[in-house]
C-alpha positions in Angstrom: 0.0 0.0 0.0 1.5 3.3 -1.0 2.0 6.4 1.2 -0.7 8.3 -0.8 -3.2 5.5 -0.1 -2.5 5.8 3.6 -3.0 9.6 3.3 -6.3 9.1 1.4 -7.6 6.6 4.0 -6.6 9.0 6.8 -8.4 11.8 5.1 -11.6 9.8 4.7 -11.4 8.8 8.4 -10.9 12.4 9.4 -13.8 13.6 7.2 -16.0 10.8 8.6 -15.3 11.9 12.2 -15.7 15.6 11.5 -19.6 15.8 11.6 -19.7 14.0 14.9 -16.9 16.1 16.4 -18.7 19.3 15.4 -22.0 18.3 16.9 -20.2 16.9 20.0 -18.5 20.3 20.6 -21.9 22.0 20.2 -23.7 19.8 22.7 -20.8 19.7 25.1 -20.7 23.5 25.4 -24.4 23.5 26.3 -23.6 21.6 29.6 -23.5 24.0 32.5 -21.1 21.7 34.3 -19.0 20.1 31.5 -18.1 16.5 31.9 -14.5 15.3 32.0 -13.1 15.3 28.5 -11.4 11.9 29.1 -14.8 10.3 30.0 -16.4 11.9 27.0 -13.7 10.5 24.8 -14.2 7.0 26.2 -17.9 7.1 25.7 -17.4 8.4 22.1 -14.9 5.6 21.5 -17.2 3.0 22.9 -19.9 4.2 20.5 -17.5 3.4 17.7 -16.3 0.1 19.1 -19.8 -1.3 19.9 -21.2 -0.4 16.4 -20.2 -3.8 14.8 -22.6 -5.5 17.2 -25.5 -3.6 15.8 -24.5 -4.5 12.2 -24.1 -8.1 13.2 -27.6 -8.3 14.8 -29.2 -6.5 11.9 -27.7 -8.7 9.3 -28.2 -11.9 11.3 -31.9 -11.1 11.9 -32.4 -10.4 8.3 -30.8 -13.7 7.2 -32.7 -15.9 9.7 -36.1 -14.3 9.3 -38.3 -15.9 6.7 -41.0 -13.3 7.1 -41.2 -10.7 4.3 -42.0 -8.0 6.8 -38.5 -8.3 8.3 -36.6 -8.5 5.0 -34.1 -5.8 4.0 -35.7 -2.4 3.0 -39.0 -3.2 4.6 -40.7 -1.4 7.5 -40.0 -4.3 9.8 -36.3 -4.3 9.0 -36.0 -0.6 9.5 -37.9 -0.9 12.9 -35.5 -3.7 14.0 -32.5 -1.8 12.8 -33.5 1.4 14.7 -34.2 -0.6 17.9 -30.9 -2.4 17.8 -28.9 0.8 17.2 -30.7 2.6 20.1 -30.1 -0.3 22.5 -26.4 -0.5 21.5 -25.9 3.2 22.1 -27.5 2.9 25.5 -25.2 -0.1 26.3 -22.2 2.0 25.4 -23.1 4.6 28.0 -24.1 2.0 30.6 -20.8 0.1 30.2 -18.6 3.2 30.5 -20.2 6.1 32.3 -23.3 5.1 34.3 -21.3 4.3 37.5 -18.6 6.9 37.0 -18.5 9.5 39.8 -18.8 12.3 37.2 -22.3 11.0 36.3 -23.8 13.1 39.1 -26.5 15.2 37.4 -29.6 14.5 35.3 -28.3 16.4 32.3 -25.2 14.2 32.3 -27.4 11.4 31.0 -28.3 13.4 27.9 -24.7 14.4 27.3 -23.3 10.9 27.5 -26.1 9.4 25.3 -25.5 12.1 22.7 -21.8 11.3 22.8 -22.3 7.6 22.3 -24.8 8.4 19.5 -22.2 10.6 17.7 -19.5 7.9 18.1 -21.9 5.4 16.5 -22.6 7.9 13.7 -18.9 8.5 13.1 -18.2 4.9 12.1 -21.3 5.0 9.9 -20.0 8.1 8.2 -16.6 6.6 7.7 -18.0 3.5 6.0 -20.3 5.5 3.8 -17.4 7.7 2.6 -15.3 4.7 1.7 -18.2 3.4 -0.3 -18.8 6.7 -2.1 -15.3 7.8 -2.8 -15.1 5.9 -6.1 -17.8 8.2 -7.4 -15.5 11.2 -6.9 -14.6 13.7 -4.2 -17.5 16.0 -5.0 -20.1 13.2 -4.5 -18.3 12.2 -1.3 -18.4 15.7 0.1 -22.0 16.1 -0.9 -22.9 12.9 1.0 -20.9 14.1 4.0 -22.8 17.4 4.1 -26.1 15.5 3.9 -25.1 13.2 6.7 -23.9 16.1 8.8 -27.4 17.6 8.8 -29.2 14.3 8.5 -28.1 10.9 9.9 -25.4 12.3 12.3 -27.8 14.8 13.8 -30.5 12.1 14.0 -28.3 9.8 16.0 -27.5 12.7 18.4 -31.1 13.7 18.9 -32.6 10.2 19.2 -29.9 9.4 21.8 -30.7 12.6 23.6 -34.3 11.3 24.0 -33.1 8.1 25.6 -30.8 10.3 27.7 -33.7 12.4 29.0 -35.6 9.3 30.2 -32.3 8.0 31.7 -32.2 11.3 33.6 -35.8 10.6 34.8 -34.6 7.2 35.9 -31.9 8.9 37.9 -34.6 10.2 40.2 -36.6 7.0 40.5 -35.2 3.7 41.5 -38.6 2.1 41.6 -39.5 3.0 38.0 -35.9 3.0 36.6 -36.4 0.2 34.1 -39.7 1.6 32.9 -38.1 5.0 32.2 -35.2 3.4 30.4 -37.5 1.2 28.3 -39.7 4.1 27.5 -36.7 6.2 26.4 -35.4 3.5 24.0 -38.9 3.0 22.6 -39.4 6.8 21.8 -35.9 7.0 20.4 -36.5 4.0 18.2 -39.7 5.5 17.0 -38.1 8.7 15.8 -35.2 6.8 14.3 -37.6 4.5 12.5 -39.8 7.3 11.1 -36.7 9.1 9.8 -35.4 6.1 8.0 -38.9 5.3 6.6 -39.2 8.9 5.2 -35.8 8.6 3.4 -35.9 5.0 2.3 -39.5 4.2 1.3 -40.9 7.5 0.0 -41.2 7.3 -3.8 -40.6 11.0 -4.3 -37.1 11.6 -2.9 -37.6 15.3 -2.5 -40.7 14.8 -0.5 -39.0 12.1 1.6 -36.1 14.5 2.3 -38.5 17.3 3.2 -40.4 15.1 5.6 -37.2 13.8 7.2 -35.9 17.4 7.6 -39.2 18.4 9.2 -38.9 15.5 11.6 -35.3 16.7 12.5 -36.5 20.2 13.1 -39.3 19.1 15.4 -37.1 16.6 17.2 -34.4 19.4 17.6 -37.0 21.6 19.3 -38.1 18.7 21.5 -34.6 17.9 22.6 -33.9 21.6 23.3 -36.8 21.7 25.7 -35.8 18.4 27.3 -32.2 19.6 27.6 -33.3 22.8 29.3 -35.5 20.8 31.8 -32.6 18.5 32.6 -30.2 21.5 33.0 -32.7 23.2 35.4 -33.0 20.0 37.5 -29.2 19.8 37.6 -28.9 23.4 38.7 -31.5 22.8 41.4 -29.6 19.8 42.7 -26.3 21.8 42.7 -28.1 24.5 44.7 -29.5 22.0 47.2 -26.0 20.5 47.7 -24.5 24.0 48.2 -27.0 24.9 50.8 -26.9 21.6 52.6 
């Protein structure tokens, strides 16, 4: 393999990481008490490392299922794929951050889930870029731009929804599993609808418009949920200070 090939591969990897890093910086700066960068990095890396599990489960299920509803490019498959990805991102946070001393505020749940989601999106972006680069750099950059405002943001927002419910679970030991389950269900729903809009709508322009509308609405929802979690975190900090 030539030196130029290594440089090209490195460039594609860097470009694939770029959308996730930009969104990560944006969300990280919205945290009133920023998390340790080392822990953020570990969660992000776990989101990358754990992604092959999702791919394996998606393909395995597609291969063993004899029902048409669950075959590739059907609603059933997109639902299964979305569910697997949302669970895997949650597992990434659970395995790395959930018991860490820095996980001490409700809003932390959203930050770590977003981080894992962006790590997962990064590996997807890298794989897509390697697939599209034979079509030319202009096509590749165009795909990257679409994924920056599309799939990458979707992963961050759907993960944020799970994170909000994880924050609710932070307050309730009794109903913790119910909150976590509910968060994954809602995140899966948004993820599923986004994929359906893009993949099954006959008119691509209409599908893109509907997917964009979903992202705008989901962005507003996450903004509200994020503010609520921040307010709760600030209230907890104030109670600790006065105690």
